[in-house]
Each structure stands twice: as C-alpha cells, then as structure tokens.
MMTF fields as JSON, N, C-alpha, C and O atoms, coordinates in Angstrom:
{
  "mmtfVersion": "1.0.0",
  "mmtfProducer": "UNKNOWN",
  "numBonds": 331,
  "numAtoms": 332,
  "numGroups": 83,
  "numChains": 1,
  "numModels": 1,
  "chainsPerModel": [1],
  "groupsPerChain": [83],
  "chainIdList": ["A"],
  "bondAtomList": [4, 2, 8, 6, 12, 10, 16, 14, 20, 18, 24, 22, 28, 26, 32, 30, 36, 34, 40, 38, 44, 42, 48, 46, 52, 50, 56, 54, 60, 58, 64, 62, 68, 66, 72, 70, 76, 74, 80, 78, 84, 82, 88, 86, 92, 90, 96, 94, 100, 98, 104, 102, 108, 106, 112, 110, 116, 114, 120, 118, 124, 122, 128, 126, 132, 130, 136, 134, 140, 138, 144, 142, 148, 146, 152, 150, 156, 154, 160, 158, 164, 162, 168, 166, 172, 170, 176, 174, 180, 178, 184, 182, 188, 186, 192, 190, 196, 194, 200, 198, 204, 202, 208, 206, 212, 210, 216, 214, 220, 218, 224, 222, 228, 226, 232, 230, 236, 234, 240, 238, 244, 242, 248, 246, 252, 250, 256, 254, 260, 258, 264, 262, 268, 266, 272, 270, 276, 274, 280, 278, 284, 282, 288, 286, 292, 290, 296, 294, 300, 298, 304, 302, 308, 306, 312, 310, 316, 314, 320, 318, 324, 322, 328, 326],
  "bondOrderList": [1, 1, 1, 1, 1, 1, 1, 1, 1, 1, 1, 1, 1, 1, 1, 1, 1, 1, 1, 1, 1, 1, 1, 1, 1, 1, 1, 1, 1, 1, 1, 1, 1, 1, 1, 1, 1, 1, 1, 1, 1, 1, 1, 1, 1, 1, 1, 1, 1, 1, 1, 1, 1, 1, 1, 1, 1, 1, 1, 1, 1, 1, 1, 1, 1, 1, 1, 1, 1, 1, 1, 1, 1, 1, 1, 1, 1, 1, 1, 1, 1, 1],
  "groupList": [{"groupName": "UNK", "atomNameList": ["N", "CA", "C", "O"], "elementList": ["N", "C", "C", "O"], "formalChargeList": [0, 0, 0, 0], "bondAtomList": [1, 0, 2, 1, 3, 2], "bondOrderList": [1, 1, 2], "singleLetterCode": "X", "chemCompType": "L-PEPTIDE LINKING"}],
  "groupTypeList": [0, 0, 0, 0, 0, 0, 0, 0, 0, 0, 0, 0, 0, 0, 0, 0, 0, 0, 0, 0, 0, 0, 0, 0, 0, 0, 0, 0, 0, 0, 0, 0, 0, 0, 0, 0, 0, 0, 0, 0, 0, 0, 0, 0, 0, 0, 0, 0, 0, 0, 0, 0, 0, 0, 0, 0, 0, 0, 0, 0, 0, 0, 0, 0, 0, 0, 0, 0, 0, 0, 0, 0, 0, 0, 0, 0, 0, 0, 0, 0, 0, 0, 0],
  "groupIdList": [1, 2, 3, 4, 5, 6, 7, 8, 9, 10, 11, 12, 13, 14, 15, 16, 17, 18, 19, 20, 21, 22, 23, 24, 25, 26, 27, 28, 29, 30, 31, 32, 33, 34, 35, 36, 37, 38, 39, 40, 41, 42, 43, 44, 45, 46, 47, 48, 49, 50, 51, 52, 53, 54, 55, 56, 57, 58, 59, 60, 61, 62, 63, 64, 65, 66, 67, 68, 69, 70, 71, 72, 73, 74, 75, 76, 77, 78, 79, 80, 81, 82, 83],
  "secStructList": [7, 7, 7, 7, 7, 7, 7, 7, 7, 7, 7, 7, 4, 4, 4, 4, 2, 2, 2, 2, 2, 2, 2, 2, 2, 2, 1, 6, 6, 2, 2, 2, 2, 2, 6, 6, 7, 2, 2, 2, 2, 2, 2, 2, 2, 2, 2, 2, 2, 2, 2, 2, 2, 2, 2, 2, 2, 2, 6, 7, 2, 2, 2, 2, 2, 2, 2, 2, 2, 2, 2, 2, 2, 2, 2, 2, 2, 2, 2, 2, 2, 2, 7],
  "xCoordList": [-62.84, -61.57, -61.137, -61.131, -60.785, -60.389, -58.888, -58.098, -58.502, -57.088, -56.439, -56.998, -55.265, -54.554, -53.667, -53.03, -53.653, -52.834, -51.403, -51.169, -50.454, -49.06, -48.726, -49.177, -47.943, -47.53, -46.074, -45.294, -45.738, -44.35, -43.487, -43.902, -42.292, -41.43, -40.968, -40.731, -40.851, -40.366, -38.849, -38.289, -38.194, -36.74, -36.219, -36.602, -35.356, -34.733, -33.379, -32.447, -33.264, -32.043, -31.004, -29.917, -31.299, -30.362, -29.042, -27.996, -29.073, -27.834, -26.971, -25.842, -27.486, -26.732, -26.001, -25.366, -26.078, -25.501, -24.008, -23.516, -23.283, -21.832, -21.496, -20.507, -22.292, -22.057, -22.242, -21.46, -23.254, -23.51, -22.492, -22.162, -21.997, -20.915, -19.668, -18.969, -19.386, -18.238, -18.41, -17.454, -19.615, -19.88, -19.58, -19.003, -19.973, -19.728, -18.258, -17.807, -17.516, -16.078, -15.386, -14.45, -15.852, -15.263, -15.643, -14.775, -16.913, -17.43, -18.396, -19.477, -18.028, -18.905, -20.308, -20.459, -21.308, -22.687, -23.278, -24.496, -22.443, -22.953, -23.789, -24.767, -23.404, -24.205, -25.579, -26.572, -25.634, -26.924, -27.78, -28.999, -27.146, -27.891, -28.433, -29.542, -27.665, -28.146, -29.329, -30.155, -29.409, -30.539, -31.714, -32.729, -31.567, -32.57, -32.752, -33.841, -31.677, -31.647, -30.823, -29.68, -31.422, -30.71, -30.175, -29.039, -30.965, -30.504, -29.347, -28.387, -29.433, -28.355, -27.091, -25.998, -27.228, -26.079, -25.415, -24.189, -26.227, -25.677, -24.973, -23.931, -25.537, -24.909, -23.586, -22.613, -23.546, -22.31, -21.217, -20.089, -21.558, -20.589, -20.159, -18.971, -21.108, -20.785, -19.891, -19.006, -20.11, -19.289, -17.854, -16.919, -17.669, -16.315, -15.603, -14.418, -16.308, -15.691, -15.292, -14.211, -16.14, -15.818, -14.599, -13.727, -14.531, -13.361, -12.1, -11.061, -12.182, -11.004, -10.539, -9.34, -11.47, -11.11, -10.476, -9.48, -11.044, -10.459, -9.094, -8.214, -8.914, -7.607, -6.545, -5.434, -6.884, -5.907, -5.702, -4.592, -6.77, -6.653, -5.883, -5.091, -6.115, -5.482, -4.223, -3.479, -3.991, -2.818, -2.904, -1.876, -4.096, -4.263, -4.556, -5.425, -3.841, -4.067, -5.327, -5.937, -5.714, -6.89, -8.153, -8.988, -8.284, -9.461, -9.438, -10.487, -8.256, -8.162, -8.488, -9.124, -8.062, -8.424, -9.924, -10.523, -10.526, -11.989, -12.689, -13.716, -12.142, -12.729, -12.658, -13.62, -11.534, -11.388, -12.339, -12.997, -12.41, -13.308, -14.762, -15.536, -15.136, -16.515, -16.795, -17.908, -15.803, -15.957, -16.217, -17.077, -15.489, -15.706, -17.093, -17.788, -17.497, -18.834, -19.908, -20.934, -19.695, -20.646, -20.833, -21.955, -19.743, -19.828, -20.559, -21.37, -20.275, -20.948, -22.445, -23.266, -22.793, -24.196, -24.929, -26.045, -24.31, -24.936, -25.127, -26.158, -24.149, -24.24, -25.333, -26.14, -25.358, -26.332, -27.761, -28.698, -27.937, -29.283, -29.906, -31.116, -29.104, -29.623, -29.754, -30.363, -29.217, -29.302, -30.526, -30.772],
  "yCoordList": [-38.606, -37.94, -37.424, -38.156, -36.173, -35.521, -35.67, -35.5, -35.994, -36.14, -34.767, -33.851, -34.638, -33.365, -33.406, -34.413, -32.29, -32.194, -31.87, -31.067, -32.492, -32.18, -30.742, -30.234, -30.122, -28.749, -28.738, -29.623, -27.729, -27.58, -27.177, -26.371, -27.739, -27.365, -25.914, -25.403, -25.279, -23.914, -23.969, -24.59, -23.322, -23.344, -22.022, -20.958, -22.09, -20.894, -20.718, -21.474, -19.718, -19.506, -18.673, -18.452, -18.207, -17.324, -18.021, -17.372, -19.321, -20.005, -20.277, -20.75, -19.984, -20.17, -18.896, -18.882, -17.856, -16.568, -16.672, -16.157, -17.323, -17.427, -18.33, -18.09, -19.357, -20.23, -19.461, -19.622, -18.644, -17.889, -16.778, -16.426, -16.23, -15.251, -15.921, -15.342, -17.125, -17.864, -18.197, -18.116, -18.566, -18.822, -17.59, -17.695, -16.426, -15.196, -14.801, -14.117, -15.221, -14.957, -15.833, -15.395, -17.066, -17.984, -17.579, -17.449, -17.383, -16.936, -15.798, -16.026, -14.575, -13.428, -13.645, -13.998, -13.433, -13.592, -14.96, -15.128, -15.94, -17.285, -17.341, -18.085, -16.563, -16.502, -15.914, -16.37, -14.892, -14.293, -15.269, -15.317, -16.032, -17.03, -18.11, -18.6, -18.49, -19.465, -18.917, -19.681, -17.594, -16.947, -16.725, -16.138, -17.193, -17.027, -15.569, -15.152, -14.807, -13.415, -13.425, -12.969, -13.947, -14.242, -12.995, -12.998, -11.949, -10.731, -10.085, -9.618, -10.056, -9.474, -10.315, -9.766, -11.63, -12.512, -12.349, -12.319, -12.243, -12.042, -10.692, -10.58, -9.675, -8.353, -8.364, -7.749, -9.055, -9.15, -9.837, -9.35, -10.958, -11.7, -10.907, -10.848, -10.3, -9.515, -8.333, -8.008, -7.685, -6.538, -6.954, -6.292, -8.035, -8.5, -8.947, -8.667, -9.63, -10.066, -8.851, -8.837, -7.847, -6.646, -5.931, -5.493, -5.811, -5.186, -5.993, -5.423, -7.304, -8.151, -8.117, -8.037, -8.176, -8.136, -6.797, -6.749, -5.722, -4.413, -4.254, -3.584, -4.862, -4.79, -5.505, -5.0, -6.67, -7.411, -6.794, -6.813, -6.246, -5.645, -4.332, -4.043, -3.548, -2.24, -2.247, -1.266, -3.338, -3.425, -2.554, -2.217, -2.182, -1.299, -2.06, -2.931, -1.734, -2.382, -1.871, -2.583, -0.652, -0.089, -0.887, -1.129, -1.292, -2.08, -3.436, -3.956, -4.013, -5.291, -5.125, -5.994, -4.029, -3.757, -3.535, -3.941, -2.889, -2.72, -4.07, -4.278, -4.989, -6.325, -7.045, -7.699, -6.931, -7.567, -6.914, -7.607, -5.597, -4.89, -5.261, -5.446, -5.37, -5.747, -7.177, -7.49, -8.045, -9.423, -9.475, -10.23, -8.689, -8.63, -8.068, -8.563, -7.039, -6.481, -7.516, -7.556, -8.343, -9.396, -10.349, -10.756, -10.701, -11.589, -10.908, -11.537, -9.642, -8.896, -8.788, -8.943, -8.527, -8.427, -9.741, -9.748, -10.851, -12.164, -12.448, -12.989, -12.092, -12.309, -11.457, -11.951, -10.176, -9.26, -9.57, -9.338, -10.087, -10.401, -11.53, -11.533, -12.475, -13.583, -13.248, -14.019, -12.148, -11.778, -11.013, -10.612],
  "zCoordList": [131.837, 131.98, 130.605, 129.615, 130.583, 129.327, 129.118, 130.047, 127.876, 127.571, 127.456, 126.853, 128.038, 127.923, 126.682, 126.373, 125.998, 124.796, 125.193, 126.096, 124.519, 124.843, 124.448, 123.421, 125.277, 124.995, 124.573, 124.923, 123.824, 123.382, 124.573, 125.405, 124.649, 125.772, 125.656, 124.562, 126.789, 126.831, 126.91, 127.813, 125.969, 125.917, 126.439, 125.953, 127.416, 127.973, 127.308, 127.582, 126.432, 125.665, 126.398, 125.864, 127.592, 128.274, 128.603, 128.626, 128.857, 129.19, 127.96, 128.088, 126.789, 125.551, 125.119, 124.065, 125.894, 125.496, 125.243, 124.239, 126.128, 125.936, 124.756, 124.063, 124.514, 123.363, 122.062, 121.125, 122.003, 120.777, 120.584, 119.452, 121.671, 121.557, 121.005, 120.173, 121.456, 120.95, 119.47, 118.698, 119.079, 117.661, 116.818, 115.736, 117.316, 116.572, 116.56, 115.641, 117.562, 117.526, 116.486, 115.817, 116.357, 115.385, 113.969, 113.105, 113.728, 112.427, 112.7, 113.244, 112.334, 112.594, 112.012, 110.842, 112.831, 112.39, 112.687, 112.624, 113.01, 113.264, 114.548, 114.626, 115.537, 116.771, 116.521, 117.088, 115.665, 115.324, 114.508, 114.671, 113.644, 112.861, 113.785, 113.576, 114.807, 115.789, 116.578, 117.079, 116.688, 117.362, 116.412, 116.79, 115.193, 114.126, 113.725, 113.333, 113.829, 113.366, 112.073, 112.044, 111.023, 109.788, 109.084, 108.608, 109.012, 108.337, 109.092, 108.478, 110.415, 111.218, 111.063, 110.919, 111.093, 110.926, 109.572, 109.475, 108.522, 107.178, 107.077, 106.433, 107.707, 107.69, 108.455, 108.019, 109.589, 110.363, 109.544, 109.465, 108.942, 108.142, 106.922, 106.605, 106.241, 105.051, 105.351, 104.56, 106.484, 106.845, 107.128, 106.677, 107.865, 108.179, 106.907, 106.727, 106.038, 104.778, 103.942, 103.354, 103.883, 103.102, 103.676, 102.926, 105.003, 105.627, 105.349, 105.018, 105.481, 105.277, 103.824, 103.56, 102.889, 101.471, 101.119, 100.396, 101.622, 101.333, 101.998, 101.457, 103.161, 103.828, 103.005, 102.841, 102.495, 101.706, 100.326, 99.794, 99.745, 98.413, 98.454, 97.557, 99.483, 99.575, 100.44, 100.468, 101.135, 101.984, 103.213, 103.8, 103.615, 104.771, 106.042, 106.073, 107.067, 108.351, 109.033, 109.831, 108.723, 109.395, 109.066, 109.937, 107.803, 107.436, 108.122, 108.501, 108.286, 108.975, 110.459, 111.056, 111.046, 112.443, 112.591, 113.586, 111.6, 111.633, 111.545, 112.191, 110.75, 110.643, 111.984, 112.388, 112.672, 113.983, 114.987, 115.763, 114.971, 115.888, 115.625, 116.564, 114.358, 114.021, 114.452, 114.874, 114.351, 114.795, 116.298, 116.752, 117.061, 118.51, 118.804, 119.692, 118.064, 118.266, 117.955, 118.634, 116.956, 116.622, 117.795, 118.097, 118.45, 119.613, 120.768, 121.448, 120.988, 122.063, 121.776, 122.681, 120.536, 120.146, 120.377, 120.897, 119.993, 120.194, 121.679, 122.078, 122.494, 123.925, 124.551, 125.339, 124.199, 124.8, 124.371, 125.134, 123.171, 122.7, 123.52, 123.744, 123.962, 124.761, 126.236, 126.979, 126.679, 128.087, 128.349, 129.486]
}
C-alpha cells in the first residue's frame, strides 16, 4: 500500500469579499493587502493620504471629497476582486 502525500487545502476566498471590502473602508488599501495585492494596496493608501494631506494643507473640501470617494472605490475594488 502506497502512502498518500498530504495536499494543501484549497481555500475559497469568495466568501471573504465583504470582509475585505470592510477592511478597505476602515483603512484604504487594507483589503487589497489582505488579498496579497501589495502594490495596489500601497497605492490605494498613498492616494487617500495624499488627498487628505492636501485637503488639510490647502483647506479645500474638494480634495477631502476625493479622498472619501477614493476610499469607497478601494472598498469596491477589494470586493470585486474576490468575486
């Protein structure tokens, strides 16, 4: 009788889509980092930080609205990637 080698478990990440979207809503890019999309996650976080810093430095509401919109897009991106 031949011994069978253990196989790695297959992980279905589709049920984590809403969790990763929530992560990205809390911290932009965190959902992408959880998906091991490190460059995309860093870009998402960097963009929101740049918008927020420019909004506070320049006193412009438009940049702050762009930061919020980009944060929502980050969550949508994390959700759609797992679907």
